[in-house]
PAMI-434391 format. One record per residue (C-alpha): x, y, z. Coordinates in nm, 2 decimals. Example, Ala and Ser with C-alpha at 12.3 -4.5 7.8 and 13.67 -1.06 7.14 Angstrom:
<nodes>
@X: 1.23&Y: -0.45&Z: 0.78
@X: 1.37&Y: -0.11&Z: 0.71
</nodes>
This chain:
<nodes>
@X: -0.42&Y: 2.76&Z: 0.30
@X: -0.08&Y: 2.69&Z: 0.14
@X: 0.11&Y: 2.94&Z: -0.07
@X: 0.00&Y: 2.97&Z: -0.43
@X: 0.20&Y: 2.78&Z: -0.69
@X: 0.22&Y: 2.83&Z: -1.06
@X: 0.14&Y: 2.48&Z: -1.18
@X: 0.00&Y: 2.18&Z: -0.99
@X: 0.03&Y: 1.85&Z: -1.16
@X: -0.20&Y: 1.57&Z: -1.04
@X: -0.05&Y: 1.23&Z: -1.11
@X: 0.30&Y: 1.10&Z: -1.14
@X: 0.28&Y: 0.88&Z: -1.45
@X: 0.45&Y: 0.95&Z: -1.78
@X: 0.23&Y: 1.24&Z: -1.87
@X: 0.26&Y: 1.40&Z: -1.52
@X: 0.64&Y: 1.36&Z: -1.51
@X: 0.68&Y: 1.50&Z: -1.86
@X: 0.46&Y: 1.80&Z: -1.78
@X: 0.66&Y: 1.87&Z: -1.47
@X: 0.99&Y: 1.87&Z: -1.66
@X: 0.85&Y: 2.11&Z: -1.92
@X: 0.68&Y: 2.33&Z: -1.65
@X: 1.00&Y: 2.35&Z: -1.44
@X: 1.22&Y: 2.43&Z: -1.74
@X: 0.98&Y: 2.72&Z: -1.83
@X: 1.02&Y: 2.87&Z: -1.49
@X: 0.69&Y: 2.77&Z: -1.33
@X: 0.69&Y: 2.69&Z: -0.96
@X: 0.56&Y: 2.34&Z: -0.99
@X: 0.44&Y: 2.06&Z: -0.76
@X: 0.34&Y: 1.70&Z: -0.85
@X: 0.07&Y: 1.55&Z: -0.63
@X: 0.07&Y: 1.17&Z: -0.65
@X: -0.16&Y: 0.94&Z: -0.45
@X: 0.05&Y: 0.62&Z: -0.44
@X: 0.39&Y: 0.63&Z: -0.61
@X: 0.56&Y: 0.77&Z: -0.92
@X: 0.52&Y: 0.57&Z: -1.23
@X: 0.15&Y: 0.51&Z: -1.28
@X: 0.00&Y: 0.19&Z: -1.43
@X: 0.28&Y: 0.15&Z: -1.68
@X: 0.53&Y: 0.09&Z: -1.39
@X: 0.37&Y: -0.25&Z: -1.34
@X: 0.42&Y: -0.36&Z: -1.70
@X: 0.67&Y: -0.64&Z: -1.74
@X: 0.81&Y: -0.52&Z: -2.07
@X: 0.78&Y: -0.22&Z: -2.31
@X: 0.91&Y: -0.24&Z: -2.66
@X: 0.76&Y: 0.06&Z: -2.84
@X: 0.90&Y: 0.36&Z: -2.65
@X: 1.16&Y: 0.53&Z: -2.87
@X: 1.52&Y: 0.50&Z: -2.75
@X: 1.45&Y: 0.19&Z: -2.53
@X: 1.41&Y: -0.12&Z: -2.75
@X: 1.31&Y: -0.33&Z: -2.45
@X: 1.28&Y: -0.26&Z: -2.08
@X: 1.03&Y: -0.30&Z: -1.80
@X: 0.78&Y: -0.03&Z: -1.71
@X: 0.94&Y: 0.01&Z: -1.37
@X: 1.28&Y: 0.07&Z: -1.53
@X: 1.14&Y: 0.33&Z: -1.78
@X: 0.96&Y: 0.52&Z: -1.51
@X: 1.27&Y: 0.51&Z: -1.29
@X: 1.45&Y: 0.71&Z: -1.57
@X: 1.15&Y: 0.95&Z: -1.58
@X: 1.16&Y: 1.01&Z: -1.20
@X: 1.54&Y: 1.05&Z: -1.19
@X: 1.52&Y: 1.31&Z: -1.47
@X: 1.24&Y: 1.51&Z: -1.29
@X: 1.41&Y: 1.50&Z: -0.95
@X: 1.74&Y: 1.60&Z: -1.12
@X: 1.59&Y: 1.93&Z: -1.22
@X: 1.43&Y: 2.00&Z: -0.89
@X: 1.08&Y: 1.85&Z: -0.92
@X: 0.88&Y: 1.85&Z: -0.59
@X: 0.66&Y: 1.54&Z: -0.54
@X: 0.39&Y: 1.55&Z: -0.27
@X: 0.21&Y: 1.23&Z: -0.18
@X: -0.15&Y: 1.30&Z: -0.12
@X: -0.50&Y: 1.22&Z: -0.25
@X: -0.69&Y: 1.50&Z: -0.44
@X: -1.05&Y: 1.51&Z: -0.33
@X: -1.18&Y: 1.81&Z: -0.53
@X: -1.09&Y: 2.11&Z: -0.75
@X: -1.28&Y: 2.43&Z: -0.74
@X: -1.22&Y: 2.76&Z: -0.91
@X: -1.15&Y: 3.08&Z: -0.71
@X: -1.14&Y: 3.36&Z: -0.96
@X: -0.86&Y: 3.28&Z: -1.20
@X: -0.70&Y: 3.03&Z: -0.96
@X: -0.78&Y: 2.68&Z: -0.86
@X: -0.83&Y: 2.55&Z: -0.51
@X: -0.71&Y: 2.18&Z: -0.49
@X: -0.85&Y: 2.01&Z: -0.19
@X: -0.64&Y: 1.72&Z: -0.04
@X: -0.75&Y: 1.44&Z: 0.19
@X: -0.65&Y: 1.53&Z: 0.54
@X: -0.42&Y: 1.82&Z: 0.44
@X: -0.44&Y: 2.19&Z: 0.37
@X: -0.56&Y: 2.28&Z: 0.02
@X: -0.32&Y: 2.40&Z: -0.25
@X: -0.38&Y: 2.71&Z: -0.45
@X: -0.26&Y: 2.69&Z: -0.80
@X: -0.27&Y: 2.93&Z: -1.10
@X: -0.28&Y: 2.63&Z: -1.33
@X: -0.36&Y: 2.26&Z: -1.29
@X: -0.26&Y: 1.97&Z: -1.52
@X: -0.46&Y: 1.64&Z: -1.46
@X: -0.26&Y: 1.33&Z: -1.55
@X: -0.43&Y: 1.08&Z: -1.32
@X: -0.46&Y: 0.80&Z: -1.58
@X: -0.71&Y: 0.52&Z: -1.56
@X: -0.77&Y: 0.21&Z: -1.36
@X: -0.85&Y: -0.15&Z: -1.47
@X: -1.21&Y: -0.20&Z: -1.55
@X: -1.41&Y: -0.49&Z: -1.39
@X: -1.59&Y: -0.72&Z: -1.63
@X: -1.89&Y: -0.77&Z: -1.40
@X: -1.92&Y: -1.15&Z: -1.40
@X: -2.05&Y: -1.34&Z: -1.10
@X: -1.79&Y: -1.38&Z: -0.83
@X: -1.55&Y: -1.12&Z: -0.97
@X: -1.58&Y: -0.89&Z: -0.66
@X: -1.59&Y: -1.18&Z: -0.42
@X: -1.26&Y: -1.33&Z: -0.54
@X: -1.06&Y: -1.02&Z: -0.63
@X: -0.73&Y: -1.06&Z: -0.45
@X: -0.81&Y: -1.43&Z: -0.39
@X: -0.75&Y: -1.56&Z: -0.73
@X: -0.87&Y: -1.28&Z: -0.95
@X: -0.62&Y: -1.01&Z: -1.05
@X: -0.57&Y: -0.72&Z: -1.29
@X: -0.19&Y: -0.72&Z: -1.26
@X: 0.02&Y: -0.99&Z: -1.41
@X: 0.35&Y: -0.85&Z: -1.29
@X: 0.21&Y: -0.82&Z: -0.93
@X: 0.04&Y: -1.16&Z: -0.90
@X: 0.18&Y: -1.38&Z: -1.18
@X: 0.46&Y: -1.53&Z: -0.96
@X: 0.19&Y: -1.68&Z: -0.73
@X: 0.08&Y: -1.91&Z: -1.02
@X: 0.41&Y: -2.07&Z: -1.11
@X: 0.34&Y: -2.40&Z: -1.28
@X: -0.03&Y: -2.36&Z: -1.23
@X: -0.32&Y: -2.32&Z: -1.47
@X: -0.47&Y: -1.97&Z: -1.51
@X: -0.72&Y: -1.79&Z: -1.74
@X: -0.67&Y: -1.45&Z: -1.91
@X: -0.96&Y: -1.25&Z: -2.03
@X: -0.95&Y: -0.97&Z: -2.29
@X: -0.84&Y: -0.90&Z: -2.65
@X: -0.64&Y: -0.58&Z: -2.65
@X: -0.27&Y: -0.50&Z: -2.63
@X: -0.26&Y: -0.54&Z: -2.25
@X: -0.45&Y: -0.87&Z: -2.24
@X: -0.23&Y: -1.02&Z: -2.51
@X: 0.10&Y: -0.88&Z: -2.37
@X: 0.02&Y: -1.00&Z: -2.02
@X: -0.09&Y: -1.34&Z: -2.14
@X: 0.25&Y: -1.39&Z: -2.31
@X: 0.42&Y: -1.29&Z: -1.98
@X: 0.20&Y: -1.52&Z: -1.78
@X: 0.27&Y: -1.81&Z: -2.01
@X: 0.63&Y: -1.80&Z: -1.90
@X: 0.52&Y: -1.86&Z: -1.54
@X: 0.21&Y: -2.08&Z: -1.55
@X: 0.19&Y: -2.43&Z: -1.69
@X: -0.13&Y: -2.35&Z: -1.89
@X: -0.30&Y: -2.03&Z: -1.99
@X: -0.66&Y: -2.03&Z: -2.12
@X: -0.70&Y: -1.71&Z: -2.31
@X: -1.07&Y: -1.62&Z: -2.32
@X: -1.20&Y: -1.37&Z: -2.57
@X: -1.56&Y: -1.29&Z: -2.68
@X: -1.45&Y: -1.24&Z: -3.04
@X: -1.27&Y: -1.47&Z: -3.29
@X: -0.96&Y: -1.25&Z: -3.32
@X: -0.76&Y: -1.01&Z: -3.11
@X: -0.75&Y: -0.63&Z: -3.16
@X: -0.40&Y: -0.61&Z: -3.02
@X: -0.12&Y: -0.49&Z: -3.25
@X: 0.01&Y: -0.74&Z: -3.51
@X: 0.35&Y: -0.80&Z: -3.35
@X: 0.18&Y: -0.91&Z: -3.02
@X: -0.07&Y: -1.13&Z: -3.20
@X: 0.22&Y: -1.31&Z: -3.38
@X: 0.40&Y: -1.35&Z: -3.06
@X: 0.11&Y: -1.50&Z: -2.86
@X: 0.04&Y: -1.75&Z: -3.13
@X: 0.39&Y: -1.89&Z: -3.08
@X: 0.33&Y: -1.98&Z: -2.72
@X: 0.28&Y: -2.36&Z: -2.69
@X: 0.11&Y: -2.34&Z: -2.35
@X: -0.17&Y: -2.09&Z: -2.44
@X: -0.51&Y: -2.24&Z: -2.53
@X: -0.74&Y: -1.99&Z: -2.70
@X: -1.11&Y: -1.99&Z: -2.60
@X: -1.25&Y: -1.78&Z: -2.89
@X: -1.60&Y: -1.65&Z: -2.89
@X: -1.67&Y: -1.72&Z: -2.52
@X: -1.81&Y: -1.50&Z: -2.25
@X: -1.73&Y: -1.54&Z: -1.88
@X: -2.02&Y: -1.66&Z: -1.67
@X: -1.88&Y: -1.69&Z: -1.32
@X: -1.59&Y: -1.77&Z: -1.10
@X: -1.58&Y: -2.10&Z: -0.92
@X: -1.41&Y: -2.12&Z: -0.58
@X: -1.41&Y: -2.18&Z: -0.21
@X: -1.27&Y: -2.03&Z: 0.11
@X: -0.92&Y: -2.08&Z: -0.02
@X: -0.97&Y: -1.89&Z: -0.35
@X: -1.05&Y: -1.96&Z: -0.72
@X: -1.07&Y: -2.32&Z: -0.84
@X: -1.23&Y: -2.26&Z: -1.18
@X: -1.39&Y: -2.04&Z: -1.43
@X: -1.72&Y: -2.10&Z: -1.61
@X: -1.73&Y: -1.97&Z: -1.97
@X: -2.02&Y: -1.98&Z: -2.22
@X: -1.99&Y: -2.03&Z: -2.60
@X: -2.15&Y: -1.74&Z: -2.79
@X: -2.22&Y: -1.98&Z: -3.08
@X: -2.36&Y: -2.29&Z: -2.90
@X: -2.45&Y: -2.16&Z: -2.55
@X: -2.25&Y: -2.45&Z: -2.40
@X: -2.10&Y: -2.37&Z: -2.06
@X: -1.74&Y: -2.50&Z: -2.00
@X: -1.57&Y: -2.51&Z: -1.67
@X: -1.20&Y: -2.43&Z: -1.69
@X: -1.00&Y: -2.58&Z: -1.40
@X: -0.78&Y: -2.28&Z: -1.31
@X: -0.61&Y: -2.14&Z: -1.00
@X: -0.62&Y: -1.78&Z: -1.10
@X: -0.80&Y: -1.54&Z: -1.34
@X: -0.65&Y: -1.23&Z: -1.49
@X: -0.89&Y: -0.96&Z: -1.62
@X: -0.78&Y: -0.71&Z: -1.88
@X: -1.09&Y: -0.56&Z: -2.05
@X: -1.01&Y: -0.19&Z: -2.05
@X: -0.99&Y: 0.10&Z: -1.81
@X: -1.20&Y: 0.35&Z: -1.62
@X: -1.07&Y: 0.71&Z: -1.59
@X: -0.96&Y: 0.85&Z: -1.25
@X: -1.14&Y: 1.18&Z: -1.29
@X: -1.41&Y: 1.19&Z: -1.03
@X: -1.25&Y: 1.48&Z: -0.84
@X: -1.29&Y: 1.73&Z: -1.12
@X: -1.61&Y: 1.89&Z: -1.26
@X: -1.55&Y: 1.96&Z: -1.63
@X: -1.68&Y: 1.83&Z: -1.96
@X: -1.63&Y: 1.45&Z: -1.99
@X: -1.76&Y: 1.18&Z: -2.22
@X: -2.01&Y: 0.92&Z: -2.11
@X: -1.74&Y: 0.70&Z: -1.96
@X: -1.59&Y: 0.99&Z: -1.76
@X: -1.28&Y: 1.06&Z: -1.97
@X: -1.20&Y: 1.43&Z: -1.98
@X: -1.27&Y: 1.61&Z: -2.30
@X: -1.00&Y: 1.85&Z: -2.41
@X: -0.90&Y: 2.04&Z: -2.73
@X: -0.57&Y: 1.99&Z: -2.91
@X: -0.41&Y: 2.22&Z: -2.65
@X: -0.51&Y: 1.98&Z: -2.37
@X: -0.74&Y: 2.25&Z: -2.24
@X: -1.05&Y: 2.13&Z: -2.05
@X: -1.37&Y: 2.33&Z: -2.02
@X: -1.23&Y: 2.49&Z: -1.70
@X: -0.99&Y: 2.78&Z: -1.77
@X: -0.64&Y: 2.71&Z: -1.64
@X: -0.71&Y: 2.33&Z: -1.60
@X: -0.55&Y: 2.09&Z: -1.85
@X: -0.56&Y: 1.71&Z: -1.89
@X: -0.30&Y: 1.48&Z: -2.04
@X: -0.26&Y: 1.11&Z: -2.09
@X: -0.50&Y: 0.82&Z: -2.03
@X: -0.75&Y: 1.03&Z: -1.83
@X: -0.86&Y: 1.22&Z: -2.14
@X: -1.05&Y: 1.13&Z: -2.45
@X: -0.79&Y: 0.99&Z: -2.69
@X: -0.77&Y: 0.73&Z: -2.96
@X: -0.45&Y: 0.58&Z: -2.81
@X: -0.34&Y: 0.53&Z: -2.45
@X: 0.04&Y: 0.47&Z: -2.46
@X: 0.35&Y: 0.61&Z: -2.28
@X: 0.44&Y: 0.80&Z: -2.60
@X: 0.10&Y: 0.97&Z: -2.63
@X: 0.10&Y: 1.06&Z: -2.26
@X: 0.44&Y: 1.22&Z: -2.29
@X: 0.33&Y: 1.43&Z: -2.59
@X: 0.01&Y: 1.54&Z: -2.41
@X: 0.21&Y: 1.63&Z: -2.10
@X: 0.45&Y: 1.85&Z: -2.29
@X: 0.17&Y: 2.04&Z: -2.47
@X: -0.03&Y: 2.08&Z: -2.14
@X: 0.28&Y: 2.23&Z: -1.97
@X: 0.35&Y: 2.46&Z: -2.26
@X: -0.01&Y: 2.59&Z: -2.26
@X: -0.01&Y: 2.62&Z: -1.88
@X: 0.29&Y: 2.85&Z: -1.89
@X: 0.12&Y: 3.07&Z: -2.15
@X: -0.19&Y: 3.09&Z: -1.93
@X: 0.01&Y: 3.18&Z: -1.62
@X: 0.21&Y: 3.44&Z: -1.81
@X: -0.12&Y: 3.60&Z: -1.93
@X: -0.25&Y: 3.60&Z: -1.57
@X: 0.06&Y: 3.78&Z: -1.45
@X: 0.06&Y: 4.03&Z: -1.74
@X: 0.39&Y: 3.91&Z: -1.88
@X: 0.28&Y: 3.73&Z: -2.19
@X: 0.53&Y: 3.75&Z: -2.47
</nodes>
């Protein structure tokens, strides 16, 4: 078993990097465990325009600044997958895939959430062969082609706008008659000449062959009529599922971690921040705020464990 550390942060997105900065500055021996790469889901975003101090930049650029800041003050980043967390007295044993467990006095979970599947016929069959959940990753494959975008929130609208700059035609499919995205994004998408809105339609199935997607069947909620859209690709943005299976603590019915205002979970010494917790808003700004609070409370917890609370 590895040497005990003061604070283990699981996840290298905005919340995790912020928590690390605050934890390190407070004197805690801190390690970030990240499964894939620093940045999280936001690193794949084409453009961010609502993070203070940066009027417009890509998610990758923003998270590059975060990572540079954290490494500049000595942050340690370990690339591994967390399999389980279990309490051992006042400490936590964090089990990793294929590696020695880490013992930590406090743990901050900032694992975010992953794109949610919609569940229509052919979705699993054609994922990666015409169905995508990442416009920045896969959009360039559809230059001057026809595509469909599904969803009505900020991400769906923002990615539809981005894809309209690449594709010849974008069919935006939404089950309601208006978007729930913020007003500025709604205004912007309405100005795109090559986006055709398919209001009040549900997705029925993907049409395709061995080469990939060739179309998408959608059904009118009002008339029941099924229309086949001739498209080469389908992008699904209908929400997210939390990455929280490895921790046993109080969660809501969807699996998001329940915390109090101090980011404390139902397990003493374990905190959660960002998109993996129950929150009314999932943004870089809220993840950053959560991460700062979690690190502040983790330092208090460790101080009490060591009998040096102020």
